[in-house]
N, C-alpha and C positions, 0 to 999 in steps of 0.2 A: 250771648243771645239765648233765650229760653229754648229748652229741648222741645221736640214735637213727638207726640205719641197719639196717633189717631187710628180710627177704624178705616177699613177700605172705602166705605161709603163716604166718610168725611174727607178722605184723601182726594176723591174726585172733585169735591167742592173747593178744597184748598188748591188743587192744581189749576182749576179754572181761574182762580184769583192770581196765582203765581204767574201763569202764562199771559194773562191780559192786563194785570195791574200790579206790578212788582212793588210799587211804593206802598199801597194799602196792604199787600200781603205781608211785607216786612213789619209794617206798623202793628198789625194784629198780633204778631208774635210777642209783643211786649205787654199784651193784655193778660190777665189771669187766665189760667188754663180753662177754667169753667166757662169763661166768656168768649173764648176764641172761636168756637164753633158758630156762634151766632154772628160774630163779626165777619167771619168768612162767608157766611150765608148772605149777609147784606152786600158784601163786596162782590160776590159772585153774581148776585142778582143785578147789581149795577153794571157789571161787565157784560152780562147777558143782554140787557136792554140796550146798552150803548152800542153793542155790536150787531143789532138786528138788521140794520140797513145793509151792512157788509155781507150778511149771510143770506139775504133774500134778493131776488132779481126783480121783483115787482112791488110797488107800493102797497097794493091790496094785500099781498101776503104778509108784509110787515105790519100793516094795521091789524090784520087778523091775529098775528102773534101778540101784539100789545093787548088786544082784547082778551086773548086767552089768559094772559097774566092777570088782568083785572079780575076776571071771573075766578081764577084760582085763589087769589088773595081775598076776594070778597067772600068766597065760600068758607074759608077757614078749615077746609077738610083736606087732609093729605090724599084722600082718594081722588080728589079732582086733579091732583098733580100728575096723574098718569105715569108714575114712576120716575118723573124728572127729578134727578138728585138735587139740583139747585132749588127747585120749587118746594120740594119736601123739606129741605133744610131751612128755607125761608119761613115756611108756615110753622115749623117747629119753633123757630126763634120768635116769631110774632106771638105765638101762644105762651111760650115760657116767660118772655119778658114784657108782655102786655104792650107791644108796640102798636101805635095808632094806625089803623088801616087807611084813614083819610090821608095820611102823609104819603102812602104808597100810591093812592089814587092821584094826588096832585103831582107826584113824581112822574107817573106814567103819562099824564096829560101834557106835562111840559116836554116829555120826550117825543111827543108827536112831531114837534118841530124838526127833529133829526131826519124824519122820513122824506122831507120835501126840500126843494132848493130855494124856497122863499128867503130873501135876505133878512137878517136881523134888523128890525126897524130902528131901534134907538138904544142908547145906553141903558135906559130904564128897563127896556125889554130884556136886554142881555143880563142885567143884574137879577131880574125876576126869574129868568131861566136858570141861572146859576144857583139862585136861592132854593128853587124847587128841586134841583137835582143834587149837586155836590153838597150844598149846605144841609139838605134834608138827610142825606146819607150820614153826614157827620153828626147831626143831632140824634138820629136813630142809634148810631154807634154809641154815643154818649149815654143814651137811655139804657142800653144794654149794660154798660160799664157801671153806672151809678144813677139809678132812677131818681134818687133824691137830689143829687147835685146838678144833674143835667138841665132841668128846667130853669135853673138860675143863670144860665149862660147862653141864651138863644142868640144874642147879638154877636157874641164871639164866633159861634158856629156860622152865623150869616156872613160875617166879613171873611172868616177863614175859608169858607166854602167858595165865596165869590173870587177871592184871590187865587185859590187853587184851580178853580174851573176856568177862569179867564186865561190863566197861564197855560193850562192844558189845551185849550182851544187854539192858542197861538202856536203851541208846539205841533199841533196837528194841521197847521195851515196847508202844507203840501197835499195831504190827503183830501182835505175839504175842497181845495181849489181844483184838484183833479176830477172830482165828481160834481163840480159846479155849485158848491155850497159856500156861503159867506156868513160867518158868525161875527165878523167885525161889524158893529152897528152902522147903519146907513148915515146917521148924523155925524159920527166920528169920521167916516169916509168923506162926507161932504166938506167938513171942516178942513180936512187934509187936502182937498182939491181933487177928489176922485169919486168913483161910484162903485157899487157892488159888481157891476158888469166889468168895469175896467180893472178892478182889483183882482177878480178871478182870472181875467185874460192877461193880466200883467201888462196892460197898455200904458200905465202911468206909474213907472217904477218909483220915482222919487216921491210921488204922492202916496204910493203904497207904503213906503218906508215911514213916512210921517204918520200914516194911520196906525202902523204897527207900534211906533213909539207912543202914540196917544193911548193905545189899548194897553200897552205895558204900564203906562202911568196910571191908568184906571185900576189895574191889578195891584200896583204898589199902593194906591190910595187905600184899598180895602186891607191890604197886608199891614199897612201902617196902623190902621184903626184896630186891627186884631192885635198886633204886637204891643200897642200901647197899653192894652188891658190884659194881656195874656198871662201876666204873673199871677193872676187870681185863679187860674185853672188848677183845681185840686189834682193831686197825684192820681187819683182814681180815674180821672177823665183824660189824662195825657194821651193814651193810645188812640183815642178818637181824633185828636187834633194833630197827631204826628205827621200824617200825609202833607199837611200845610207847612211843616217845617222845611220841606224841600223847595218850596216856592221861590225863596230868594235866589237860590242857586240857579234854578231854571230861568228866572227873569234876567239874571246876569248873563247867562248864556245867550238868551234871545237878543239882548242889547249888543253883545259882541257880534252876533251874526248879521244884525241889521237886515238888509235886503235879502240876504241868503235864507232868512227864515221863511221866505215865500216858497222855496224849493227844497230846503233841507230841514229835517226834523232836528229838534234840540234835545240833548240828553246831558246827563252829568255822569262823572266817573263813579264806578261802583264803590270805591273806597269812601268817596265823599257822601254818597247816599247812606252807607252803613254808619259812618262816623256821626253824621248829623242826626240820624234817628236815635242812635245810642245816647248821644249827649242830651238831646231833648227829653228822651224817656227817663234819663237818670236825674237830670237837673231841672227840667221844665224850662219855661221861657223867662 
């Protein structure tokens, strides 16, 4: 694995990623040294936004925080970051690599959904949410790595991001259910014979398992579309797609857990995580 040599300021951003998102942290280490700082900034930003609800006790405070990020990104000035290390690093990455600010605006708009307990309406809404969040982060990482090649593979980022994000939401089922959230779409729940309210309360366990199976199938559908065309990913872009390389192992774990996924988080062994990332980084898909 590549060595790491960073400044104290950069280490704060790296630590934020390592603590909140180990998969993306390890993936970034396979990027060229000159690009890692920007990738860590993107991933730290993602971790910061995805964790806002857990760090605030009121919805209004969370909305204010999201608005602060909008204003910081829109301003383009590090002075507006108020010394926030992740914000400063992100603004630097946006400027250095010409990242589109509209993508961040769409990302933040999608993340508004996280702040409330409204159920996910449909499969299409879930795919849209994943596309504006995980897929966007993947596309932005690809632009950092190779701005010429990245625009040629938007569909791959779309499917990889959807597979990764849907799998991540299933892994976080215990957390979401504990706070009254339901990311499993209402139409999938209805087809399984349950509702968001019953799914959260666990009043229809068998139907809940059917809903989990159907959502896993949706993630596998996107993963299959990504895998079928992933051989074309150039070596320069591999680090951006590496987090999705772990999706099959997580889905296998979720299938083994079945109903236990409602109350137990799903993880993979450390050796499997490292080996999978190394293999894909070296050989591709």
